[in-house]
DRENLO-170503 format. One line per 8 residues: for each residue x, y, z of N, C-alpha, C. Coordinates in steps of 0.1 Angstrom, whole numbers, plus 5000, padded with zeros to 4 digits. Example, Ala and Ser with C-alpha at 12.3 -4.5 7.8 and 13.67 -1.06 7.14 Angstrom:
5132,4943,5078,5123,4955,5078,5132,4967,5078 ~ 5128,4978,5071,5137,4989,5071,5129,5000,5079
% end
This chain:
5008,4988,5000,5000,5000,5000,5009,5013,5000 ~ 5003,5023,4995,5009,5037,4996,5002,5044,5007 ~ 5010,5047,5017,5004,5054,5029,5009,5068,5029 ~ 5000,5077,5031,5003,5092,5032,5000,5097,5046 ~ 5010,5102,5053,5008,5108,5066,5009,5123,5065 ~ 4998,5129,5070,4998,5144,5070,5001,5148,5085 ~ 5011,5156,5087,5015,5161,5100,5023,5173,5099 ~ 5018,5184,5104,5025,5197,5103,5038,5197,5111
5038,5190,5122,5049,5190,5132,5059,5178,5131 ~ 5059,5172,5119,5068,5160,5118,5083,5164,5120 ~ 5090,5155,5128,5104,5159,5131,5113,5158,5119 ~ 5124,5165,5119,5134,5165,5109,5147,5171,5115 ~ 5158,5171,5108,5170,5176,5114,5170,5190,5120 ~ 5161,5199,5115,5160,5212,5121,5149,5213,5131 ~ 5142,5202,5134,5131,5202,5143,5130,5189,5150 ~ 5141,5187,5158,5142,5174,5165,5132,5171,5175
5126,5182,5181,5116,5180,5191,5102,5180,5185 ~ 5101,5176,5173,5087,5175,5166,5080,5163,5171 ~ 5070,5159,5163,5061,5148,5166,5069,5134,5164 ~ 5078,5131,5173,5086,5119,5172,5078,5107,5172 ~ 5067,5107,5180,5058,5095,5181,5051,5092,5168 ~ 5050,5102,5159,5045,5099,5146,5056,5093,5137 ~ 5068,5098,5139,5079,5092,5131,5082,5078,5135 ~ 5081,5075,5148,5083,5061,5152,5073,5051,5145
5061,5056,5144,5051,5048,5136,5055,5046,5122 ~ 5058,5057,5115,5061,5058,5101,5072,5048,5098 ~ 5083,5047,5106,5094,5038,5103,5090,5024,5104 ~ 5080,5021,5112,5075,5007,5113,5066,5004,5101 ~ 5057,5013,5098,5048,5011,5086,5057,5008,5074 ~ 5068,5016,5073,5076,5015,5061,5082,5001,5059 ~ 5083,4993,5069,5088,4979,5068,5078,4971,5059 ~ 5066,4975,5058,5056,4967,5052,5049,4974,5040
5049,4988,5040,5042,4995,5030,5051,5007,5026 ~ 5047,5014,5015,5054,5026,5011,5048,5037,5019 ~ 5057,5046,5024,5052,5057,5033,5058,5070,5029 ~ 5050,5080,5028,5054,5094,5026,5047,5103,5036 ~ 5054,5113,5040,5049,5123,5049,5048,5137,5042 ~ 5037,5143,5043,5035,5157,5038,5033,5166,5050 ~ 5042,5176,5050,5041,5186,5061,5037,5200,5054 ~ 5033,5209,5062,5027,5222,5057,5027,5232,5068
5026,5244,5066,5028,5252,5053,5041,5259,5055 ~ 5051,5256,5047,5064,5262,5048,5071,5261,5034 ~ 5083,5266,5034,5090,5267,5021,5090,5253,5015 ~ 5086,5252,5002,5085,5239,4995,5099,5232,4994 ~ 5100,5220,4999,5113,5213,4998,5110,5198,5001 ~ 5120,5190,4998,5119,5176,5001,5132,5171,5008 ~ 5130,5162,5017,5142,5156,5024,5139,5142,5028 ~ 5149,5135,5033,5147,5122,5038,5152,5122,5053
5144,5117,5062,5148,5117,5076,5147,5103,5081 ~ 5158,5097,5084,5159,5084,5089,5151,5074,5081 ~ 5152,5075,5068,5146,5066,5059,5132,5069,5055 ~ 5126,5080,5060,5112,5084,5056,5113,5096,5047 ~ 5106,5096,5036,5105,5107,5027,5096,5118,5032 ~ 5101,5130,5034,5093,5141,5039,5092,5152,5029 ~ 5080,5157,5026,5078,5167,5017,5071,5179,5023 ~ 5076,5191,5022,5070,5203,5027,5062,5210,5015
5050,5214,5018,5041,5221,5008,5038,5235,5013 ~ 5038,5244,5004,5037,5258,5008,5023,5263,5010 ~ 5013,5256,5004,4999,5260,5005,4990,5249,5002 ~ 4977,5251,5004,4967,5240,5003,4967,5235,4988 ~ 4967,5244,4979,4967,5240,4965,4978,5230,4961 ~ 4990,5234,4965,5002,5225,4963,5001,5212,4970 ~ 4995,5212,4982,4993,5200,4990,4983,5191,4983 ~ 4972,5196,4978,4962,5187,4972,4967,5182,4958
4975,5190,4951,4981,5186,4939,4991,5174,4942 ~ 4999,5176,4953,5008,5165,4956,5001,5152,4960 ~ 4990,5154,4967,4982,5142,4971,4977,5134,4958 ~ 4972,5142,4948,4968,5136,4936,4979,5129,4929 ~ 4991,5135,4929,5002,5129,4922,5007,5116,4929 ~ 5006,5116,4942,5011,5104,4950,5000,5093,4949 ~ 4988,5097,4948,4977,5088,4947,4977,5077,4958 ~ 4976,5081,4971,4978,5071,4982,4966,5062,4983
4968,5051,4989,4957,5041,4992,4950,5045,5006 ~ 4958,5051,5015,4952,5055,5028,4958,5069,5031 ~ 4950,5077,5038,4955,5090,5043,4954,5089,5058 ~ 4966,5092,5065,4967,5091,5079,4970,5105,5085 ~ 4961,5110,5093,4962,5124,5097,4965,5125,5112 ~ 4975,5133,5115,4979,5136,5129,4977,5151,5131 ~ 4970,5154,5142,4967,5168,5145,4958,5175,5134 ~ 4946,5170,5133,4936,5175,5123,4935,5190,5124
4933,5196,5112,4930,5211,5111,4918,5213,5102 ~ 4910,5223,5105,4897,5224,5100,4896,5225,5084 ~ 4907,5230,5078,4907,5231,5063,4908,5217,5057 ~ 4911,5207,5064,4913,5194,5059,4899,5188,5055 ~ 4888,5192,5061,4875,5186,5057,4872,5188,5043 ~ 4873,5200,5038,4869,5204,5024,4880,5200,5015 ~ 4893,5201,5019,4904,5200,5010,4910,5186,5009 ~ 4907,5178,5019,4913,5164,5019,4902,5154,5020
4894,5154,5031,4884,5144,5033,4873,5144,5022 ~ 4868,5156,5018,4858,5156,5009,4863,5155,4994 ~ 4875,5159,4992,4881,5160,4979,4886,5146,4974 ~ 4890,5138,4984,4896,5125,4980,4888,5113,4986 ~ 4882,5105,4978,4873,5094,4982,4882,5082,4987 ~ 4889,5084,4998,4898,5074,5003,4896,5071,5017 ~ 4900,5060,5022,4899,5057,5037,4909,5067,5044 ~ 4903,5073,5054,4911,5082,5062,4911,5078,5077
4922,5079,5083,4923,5076,5098,4928,5088,5104 ~ 4921,5093,5114,4925,5106,5121,4929,5102,5136 ~ 4942,5105,5139,4946,5103,5153,4943,5116,5161 ~ 4938,5115,5172,4934,5126,5181,4944,5127,5193 ~ 4952,5137,5194,4962,5138,5204,4959,5148,5215 ~ 4950,5157,5212,4946,5167,5222,4944,5181,5218 ~ 4955,5187,5212,4954,5201,5209,4942,5204,5200 ~ 4940,5195,5190,4930,5198,5180,4916,5196,5184
4914,5190,5196,4900,5186,5200,4896,5192,5213 ~ 4905,5198,5221,4901,5202,5235,4895,5216,5235 ~ 4885,5218,5243,4879,5231,5245,4888,5241,5252 ~ 4886,5254,5250,4896,5264,5255,4897,5264,5270 ~ 4886,5260,5277,4885,5260,5291,4895,5250,5297 ~ 4900,5241,5289,4909,5230,5294,4924,5235,5293 ~ 4926,5247,5287,4939,5252,5285,4942,5265,5292 ~ 4934,5268,5302,4935,5281,5308,4948,5282,5316
4955,5271,5319,4968,5272,5326,4978,5280,5318 ~ 4976,5281,5305,4985,5288,5296,4983,5303,5296 ~ 4973,5308,5303,4970,5322,5303,4967,5328,5317 ~ 4968,5341,5318,4963,5348,5330,4950,5355,5325 ~ 4942,5358,5335,4929,5364,5331,4930,5378,5324 ~ 4941,5384,5327,4943,5398,5321,4951,5397,5308 ~ 4954,5384,5304,4962,5383,5291,4954,5388,5279 ~ 4960,5397,5271,4953,5402,5260,4950,5392,5249
4957,5380,5250,4956,5370,5239,4945,5360,5243 ~ 4940,5360,5255,4931,5350,5260,4918,5351,5252 ~ 4912,5363,5250,4900,5364,5243,4901,5359,5229 ~ 4912,5363,5222,4914,5358,5208,4915,5343,5208 ~ 4922,5337,5218,4923,5322,5219,4909,5316,5221 ~ 4901,5322,5229,4887,5316,5231,4879,5316,5218 ~ 4880,5328,5211,4873,5329,5198,4878,5318,5188 ~ 4891,5317,5187,4897,5308,5178,4894,5294,5181
4894,5290,5194,4891,5277,5198,4877,5273,5196 ~ 4868,5283,5199,4853,5281,5197,4851,5277,5182 ~ 4857,5284,5173,4856,5281,5159,4861,5267,5156 ~ 4873,5264,5162,4879,5251,5161,4870,5240,5165 ~ 4863,5242,5177,4854,5232,5182,4842,5230,5173 ~ 4837,5241,5167,4826,5240,5158,4830,5231,5146 ~ 4842,5233,5141,4847,5225,5129,4850,5211,5133 ~ 4854,5208,5145,4856,5194,5149,4843,5187,5150
4833,5194,5156,4819,5188,5156,4815,5185,5142 ~ 4817,5194,5133,4814,5192,5119,4821,5180,5113 ~ 4834,5179,5116,4841,5167,5111,4835,5154,5116 ~ 4832,5154,5129,4826,5141,5135,4813,5138,5128 ~ 4805,5148,5126,4792,5145,5119,4794,5140,5105 ~ 4804,5146,5098,4807,5141,5084,4812,5127,5085 ~ 4821,5124,5094,4828,5111,5095,4817,5100,5099 ~ 4808,5104,5107,4797,5094,5111,4789,5090,5099
4788,5098,5089,4781,5095,5077,4789,5087,5066 ~ 4802,5086,5069,4811,5080,5059,4819,5069,5066 ~ 4817,5057,5063,4824,5046,5069,4839,5046,5066 ~ 4843,5053,5056,4858,5053,5052,4866,5061,5062 ~ 4859,5069,5071,4867,5077,5080,4865,5072,5095 ~ 4876,5071,5102,4876,5066,5116,4887,5074,5124 ~ 4885,5072,5137,4894,5080,5146,4902,5070,5155 ~ 4914,5074,5159,4922,5067,5169,4925,5077,5180
4922,5073,5192,4926,5081,5204,4937,5074,5211 ~ 4946,5082,5217,4958,5076,5224,4955,5072,5238 ~ 4943,5076,5243,4939,5072,5256,4924,5074,5257 ~ 4918,5067,5267,4903,5068,5269,4899,5082,5274 ~ 4908,5088,5282,4905,5102,5286,4904,5111,5274 ~ 4913,5109,5264,4912,5117,5252,4899,5115,5244 ~ 4895,5103,5244,4882,5100,5237,4870,5106,5244 ~ 4870,5105,5258,4859,5111,5265,4858,5126,5264
4870,5132,5265,4870,5147,5265,4867,5152,5251 ~ 4871,5145,5241,4868,5149,5227,4853,5149,5225 ~ 4847,5138,5229,4832,5137,5227,4825,5147,5235 ~ 4830,5150,5247,4823,5160,5256,4825,5174,5250 ~ 4837,5178,5246,4840,5192,5241,4834,5194,5228 ~ 4833,5184,5219,4828,5186,5206,4813,5184,5205 ~ 4807,5180,5216,4792,5178,5217,4788,5168,5206 ~ 4796,5157,5204,4793,5147,5194,4798,5134,5198
4791,5123,5195,4795,5110,5197,4801,5104,5184 ~ 4812,5097,5185,4819,5092,5174,4816,5077,5172 ~ 4812,5074,5160,4808,5060,5157,4820,5050,5155 ~ 4829,5054,5147,4841,5045,5144,4853,5050,5151 ~ 4857,5044,5161,4868,5048,5169,4876,5037,5176 ~ 4888,5039,5179,4897,5029,5185,4905,5037,5196 ~ 4909,5030,5206,4918,5036,5216,4931,5028,5215 ~ 4942,5034,5210,4955,5028,5209,4965,5038,5213
4973,5035,5223,4983,5044,5228,4994,5047,5218 ~ 5001,5058,5220,5013,5061,5211,5023,5050,5214 ~ 5030,5045,5204,5039,5034,5206,5052,5038,5212 ~ 5058,5029,5220,5071,5032,5226,5081,5021,5221 ~ 5092,5025,5216,5102,5016,5211,5109,5010,5223 ~ 5104,4999,5227,5110,4993,5239,5124,4986,5237 ~ 5127,4984,5224,5141,4980,5221,5151,4991,5222 ~ 5147,5003,5217,5155,5015,5218,5156,5019,5233
5144,5019,5240,5144,5022,5254,5144,5010,5262 ~ 5155,5003,5261,5156,4990,5268,5158,4991,5283 ~ 5153,4980,5290,5154,4980,5304,5167,4972,5309 ~ 5175,4979,5317,5186,4972,5324,5184,4975,5339 ~ 5185,4964,5347,5182,4966,5361,5191,4977,5367 ~ 5184,4985,5375,5191,4997,5381,5194,4994,5396 ~ 5206,4997,5401,5209,4994,5415,5204,5006,5423 ~ 5204,5004,5436,5197,5014,5445,5203,5028,5444
5216,5029,5440,5222,5042,5439,5216,5051,5429 ~ 5210,5045,5419,5204,5053,5408,5192,5061,5412 ~ 5186,5058,5424,5175,5066,5429,5179,5080,5432 ~ 5193,5083,5433,5198,5096,5436,5200,5104,5423 ~ 5198,5098,5412,5200,5105,5399,5186,5108,5393 ~ 5182,5121,5393,5169,5125,5389,5170,5133,5376 ~ 5162,5129,5367,5162,5135,5353,5149,5142,5350 ~ 5150,5154,5345,5139,5161,5338,5143,5164,5324
5136,5157,5314,5139,5159,5300,5126,5162,5293 ~ 5123,5175,5292,5110,5180,5288,5111,5192,5279 ~ 5101,5195,5272,5100,5208,5265,5097,5219,5275 ~ 5102,5231,5272,5099,5242,5280,5091,5252,5272 ~ 5083,5247,5263,5075,5256,5254,5062,5260,5260 ~ 5057,5253,5270,5043,5256,5275,5043,5253,5290 ~ 5033,5260,5297,5031,5257,5311,5024,5243,5313 ~ 5020,5238,5302,5014,5224,5302,5023,5214,5308
5036,5216,5306,5046,5206,5311,5049,5208,5325 ~ 5044,5218,5332,5045,5220,5346,5060,5219,5351 ~ 5069,5224,5344,5083,5224,5348,5085,5234,5360 ~ 5076,5243,5362,5077,5252,5374,5074,5244,5387 ~ 5066,5234,5386,5063,5225,5397,5076,5217,5401 ~ 5083,5212,5391,5095,5205,5393,5106,5214,5400 ~ 5107,5226,5395,5117,5236,5400,5113,5239,5415 ~ 5100,5241,5418,5096,5244,5431,5100,5232,5440
5098,5220,5435,5100,5208,5443,5115,5207,5447 ~ 5124,5210,5437,5138,5209,5440,5142,5220,5450 ~ 5136,5232,5449,5139,5242,5459,5135,5238,5473 ~ 5124,5231,5474,5119,5227,5487,5128,5216,5492 ~ 5134,5208,5484,5143,5197,5489,5156,5203,5493 ~ 5160,5215,5488,5173,5221,5490,5176,5223,5505 ~ 5165,5223,5513,5167,5225,5528,5169,5212,5535 ~ 5168,5201,5528,5170,5188,5534,5184,5184,5536
5187,5177,5546,5201,5173,5549,5208,5165,5538 ~ 5200,5157,5531,5205,5148,5521,5205,5154,5507 ~ 5201,5167,5506,5199,5173,5492,5211,5171,5483 ~ 5223,5174,5488,5234,5174,5480,5239,5160,5475 ~ 5233,5150,5481,5235,5136,5477,5228,5133,5464 ~ 5217,5141,5461,5209,5138,5449,5214,5147,5438 ~ 5215,5141,5426,5220,5149,5414,5208,5151,5405 ~ 5205,5163,5401,5194,5166,5393,5199,5171,5379
5193,5165,5368,5197,5170,5355,5184,5175,5348 ~ 5184,5187,5344,5173,5193,5337,5177,5196,5323 ~ 5170,5190,5313,5174,5191,5299,5161,5196,5291 ~ 5162,5206,5283,5150,5210,5276,5153,5223,5269 ~ 5143,5227,5260,5145,5240,5253,5131,5246,5251 ~ 5131,5259,5252,5118,5267,5251,5119,5279,5259 ~ 5110,5288,5257,5110,5302,5263,5109,5301,5278 ~ 5104,5290,5284,5103,5290,5298,5116,5285,5305
5125,5281,5298,5138,5276,5304,5145,5287,5312 ~ 5147,5298,5305,5154,5309,5311,5145,5316,5322 ~ 5132,5314,5321,5123,5320,5331,5123,5312,5344 ~ 5124,5299,5343,5122,5290,5354,5135,5286,5362 ~ 5146,5284,5354,5157,5277,5360,5167,5286,5368 ~ 5167,5300,5367,5177,5308,5374,5178,5304,5389 ~ 5167,5301,5396,5169,5298,5411,5177,5286,5413 ~ 5180,5278,5403,5187,5265,5405,5202,5266,5401
5206,5277,5395,5219,5279,5390,5230,5278,5400 ~ 5228,5281,5412,5238,5281,5423,5240,5267,5429 ~ 5232,5258,5426,5233,5244,5432,5243,5236,5424 ~ 5253,5231,5431,5264,5223,5424,5258,5210,5420 ~ 5248,5205,5426,5242,5192,5422,5231,5193,5412 ~ 5229,5204,5406,5219,5206,5395,5226,5210,5382 ~ 5223,5202,5372,5229,5204,5359,5218,5209,5350 ~ 5220,5221,5344,5210,5227,5335,5215,5227,5321
5208,5220,5312,5212,5219,5298,5201,5224,5289 ~ 5203,5235,5283,5192,5241,5275,5195,5237,5260 ~ 5189,5225,5257,5191,5219,5244,5180,5209,5241 ~ 5179,5206,5228,5171,5195,5223,5179,5183,5221 ~ 5173,5171,5223,5181,5159,5222,5174,5149,5212 ~ 5182,5144,5203,5177,5135,5193,5172,5122,5200 ~ 5161,5116,5196,5156,5105,5203,5166,5093,5204 ~ 5174,5091,5194,5184,5080,5195,5194,5082,5206
5196,5094,5211,5206,5097,5221,5200,5097,5235 ~ 5186,5096,5236,5180,5097,5249,5182,5084,5258 ~ 5183,5072,5252,5185,5060,5260,5198,5061,5268 ~ 5208,5067,5263,5221,5069,5270,5219,5078,5282 ~ 5211,5088,5281,5207,5097,5292,5199,5089,5302 ~ 5189,5082,5298,5181,5074,5307,5190,5064,5315 ~ 5200,5059,5309,5209,5049,5315,5216,5054,5327 ~ 5218,5068,5327,5226,5074,5338,5217,5080,5349
5204,5077,5348,5194,5082,5358,5185,5071,5363 ~ 5178,5074,5374,5169,5064,5380,5155,5069,5382 ~ 5153,5082,5383,5140,5088,5386,5137,5099,5375 ~ 5125,5099,5370,5121,5108,5359,5111,5118,5364 ~ 5114,5130,5364,5106,5141,5369,5097,5146,5358 ~ 5084,5144,5359,5075,5148,5348,5061,5152,5352 ~ 5060,5161,5362,5047,5166,5365,5040,5172,5352 ~ 5027,5173,5352,5021,5178,5340,5007,5184,5344
5003,5194,5336,4990,5200,5338,4980,5193,5329 ~ 4985,5186,5319,4976,5180,5309,4983,5171,5300 ~ 4979,5159,5298,4986,5150,5289,4976,5139,5284 ~ 4976,5137,5271,4967,5126,5265,4974,5113,5267 ~ 4987,5113,5270,4994,5100,5273,5007,5103,5281 ~ 5016,5111,5276,5029,5114,5282,5039,5105,5276 ~ 5043,5107,5263,5052,5098,5256,5066,5098,5262 ~ 5071,5110,5265,5085,5110,5271,5085,5103,5284
5074,5104,5292,5073,5096,5304,5073,5081,5302 ~ 5065,5077,5292,5065,5062,5289,5078,5057,5284 ~ 5086,5065,5276,5099,5061,5272,5108,5059,5284 ~ 5107,5069,5293,5116,5068,5305,5112,5055,5313 ~ 5099,5053,5314,5094,5041,5321,5099,5028,5315 ~ 5099,5028,5302,5105,5016,5294,5119,5014,5298 ~ 5127,5025,5300,5141,5023,5304,5143,5020,5319 ~ 5132,5020,5326,5133,5016,5340,5134,5028,5350
5131,5040,5345,5131,5052,5354,5118,5053,5361 ~ 5118,5056,5373,5105,5057,5381,5100,5071,5379 ~ 5088,5072,5373,5082,5086,5370,5076,5092,5383 ~ 5078,5105,5384,5071,5113,5394,5063,5123,5386 ~ 5050,5120,5385,5042,5128,5376,5029,5133,5383 ~ 5018,5135,5376,5007,5142,5382,4994,5133,5380 ~ 4986,5134,5390,4973,5126,5390,4962,5134,5383 ~ 4964,5135,5370,4953,5141,5362,4953,5136,5348
4943,5140,5341,4940,5137,5326,4943,5122,5324 ~ 4951,5119,5314,4953,5104,5310,4964,5097,5318 ~ 4971,5104,5326,4983,5099,5333,4979,5086,5341 ~ 4968,5086,5348,4965,5073,5356,4963,5061,5347 ~ 4961,5063,5334,4959,5051,5325,4973,5045,5323 ~ 4984,5052,5326,4997,5047,5323,5006,5045,5335 ~ 5002,5051,5346,5010,5050,5359,5000,5046,5370 ~ 5005,5036,5378,4997,5032,5390,5005,5037,5402
4998,5045,5410,5005,5052,5421,5012,5043,5430 ~ 5024,5046,5433,5033,5038,5443,5036,5024,5439 ~ 5032,5021,5426,5036,5008,5421,5045,5009,5408 ~ 5040,5018,5399,5049,5020,5387,5052,5035,5386 ~ 5050,5042,5397,5054,5057,5397,5046,5064,5408 ~ 5047,5077,5408,5041,5085,5418,5031,5095,5412 ~ 5019,5094,5415,5009,5104,5410,5007,5115,5421 ~ 5011,5127,5417,5012,5138,5427,5002,5149,5423
5000,5159,5433,4991,5170,5430,4997,5183,5432 ~ 5009,5184,5437,5016,5197,5438,5031,5195,5441 ~ 5038,5206,5442,5053,5205,5444,5057,5198,5457 ~ 5048,5200,5467,5051,5193,5480,5051,5178,5478 ~ 5042,5173,5471,5041,5158,5469,5052,5153,5460 ~ 5056,5162,5450,5067,5158,5441,5080,5157,5450 ~ 5082,5167,5458,5094,5166,5467,5093,5154,5476 ~ 5081,5151,5482,5080,5140,5490,5083,5127,5483
5079,5126,5471,5082,5113,5463,5097,5111,5461 ~ 5104,5122,5458,5118,5121,5456,5125,5117,5469 ~ 5120,5122,5480,5125,5119,5494,5122,5104,5497 ~ 5110,5099,5493,5107,5085,5495,5117,5076,5487 ~ 5120,5080,5475,5129,5072,5467,5143,5072,5474 ~ 5147,5084,5479,5160,5085,5486,5161,5075,5498 ~ 5151,5075,5506,5151,5067,5518,5148,5052,5516 ~ 5143,5049,5504,5139,5035,5502,5144,5029,5489
5157,5026,5489,5164,5020,5477,5157,5007,5472 ~ 5153,4999,5482,5146,4986,5478,5133,4989,5470 ~ 5126,4998,5475,5113,5002,5469,5116,5008,5455 ~ 5126,5016,5454,5130,5022,5441,5133,5011,5431 ~ 5141,5001,5435,5145,4990,5426,5133,4982,5421 ~ 5124,4979,5431,5111,4972,5428,5103,4980,5418 ~ 5101,4993,5420,5093,5001,5411,5099,5003,5398 ~ 5112,5003,5397,5119,5005,5385,5116,4993,5375
5117,4981,5381,5114,4969,5373,5099,4969,5369 ~ 5090,4972,5378,5076,4972,5376,5072,4982,5365 ~ 5078,4993,5365,5074,5004,5355,5078,4999,5341 ~ 5090,4993,5340,5094,4988,5327,5085,4977,5322 ~ 5081,4968,5330,5072,4957,5326,5058,4963,5322 ~ 5053,4972,5330,5040,4978,5328,5040,4985,5314 ~ 5050,4993,5311,5050,5000,5298,5051,4990,5286 ~ 5057,4979,5288,5058,4969,5277,5044,4963,5274
5036,4962,5285,5023,4957,5283,5013,4967,5277 ~ 5015,4979,5281,5006,4990,5276,5009,4995,5262 ~ 5021,4997,5259,5024,5004,5246,5037,5000,5240 ~ 5040,4988,5240,5052,4984,5232,5050,4986,5217 ~ 5061,4990,5211,5060,4994,5196,5054,4983,5188 ~ 5058,4970,5189,5053,4960,5180,5038,4958,5182 ~ 5034,4957,5194,5019,4955,5196,5011,4967,5191 ~ 5015,4979,5194,5008,4991,5189,5007,4992,5174
5019,4990,5168,5019,4991,5153,5011,4980,5147 ~ 5011,4968,5153,5002,4957,5147,4988,4961,5148 ~ 4984,4967,5159,4970,4972,5160,4966,4982,5150 ~ 4976,4992,5148,4973,5003,5139,4973,4998,5124 ~ 4982,4989,5121,4983,4983,5107,4970,4975,5104 ~ 4965,4969,5114,4952,4961,5112,4941,4970,5108 ~ 4940,4982,5115,4930,4992,5112,4933,4998,5098 ~ 4945,5001,5095,4949,5007,5082,4946,4998,5071
4950,4986,5072,4949,4976,5061,4934,4972,5059 ~ 4926,4972,5069,4912,4968,5068,4902,4979,5066 ~ 4908,4991,5064,4899,5003,5062,4892,5002,5049
% end
């Protein structure tokens, strides 16, 4: 089959922090089918990224022309945009599968953490999102009338919230988590000393990632007698890095690295750490968290949105509600090396059951091939 993936944020050498979870799928699909990725809207060019052909289109007309020329058997969409209904779904009588990750489907009231009430951009965001929700409702109604269109949700939370916020029930849908390459993120048993190596490897682009809570937790731990025995590594890039990390610069046991990391280099970083710091204000899954879990890092995350579908509190990680609880979880790991080692193994086993690459791709290919 010829499979066409549409994804504006597909990763490439100049955009390593893009939608890596889409790229992971594409590489596996390509073992069985022909795969091309069309991205938009930027300067027209073509390149190959780790074996996948990636083409950038400048506008809708050039995109639709390129689709006609490629003549795909299936169109796979990540992060749906409203213009796609008229220009893709209605224009091409082909099976279409739409993955829903969150941004494209959530109501504005679920993203208020990104704004202050006096923010001049909040009103514009509400207006834009309201229009977006109208179009997503329209998409669902159209899809319900056409059996060739179906949806994939990466978590049940994402499915429930999409149907609630769009005011529409979806007929053809599946719940399949984003795949984790458990071979790349392999598990090696960690000794008790690794509980003292804490890693934060996150984007600093949005308050969604709750890096401020992690910084607050570290500052609260700084008054503890054992604080200097714990090594913290914070890696990431985005406008919030310089805003959040200055209070940590004077600590000798805190390493600040303002950079993006290629996925293939992350396992080496995982291998040097035992605890993964990843509070969140909202996540449809938490891919970087699941990658760390696959490597045996114990996640300290948040008890909200889809996270409890992937982490069991005090068994495969810690579900917290604030910086005090994050700090307490790190302290628990410090004082209980045996518990850390037990949880490290459990979290790796759990991730393999929930979202190993082979099982997830098999489920997705079954849907794609039978569409």
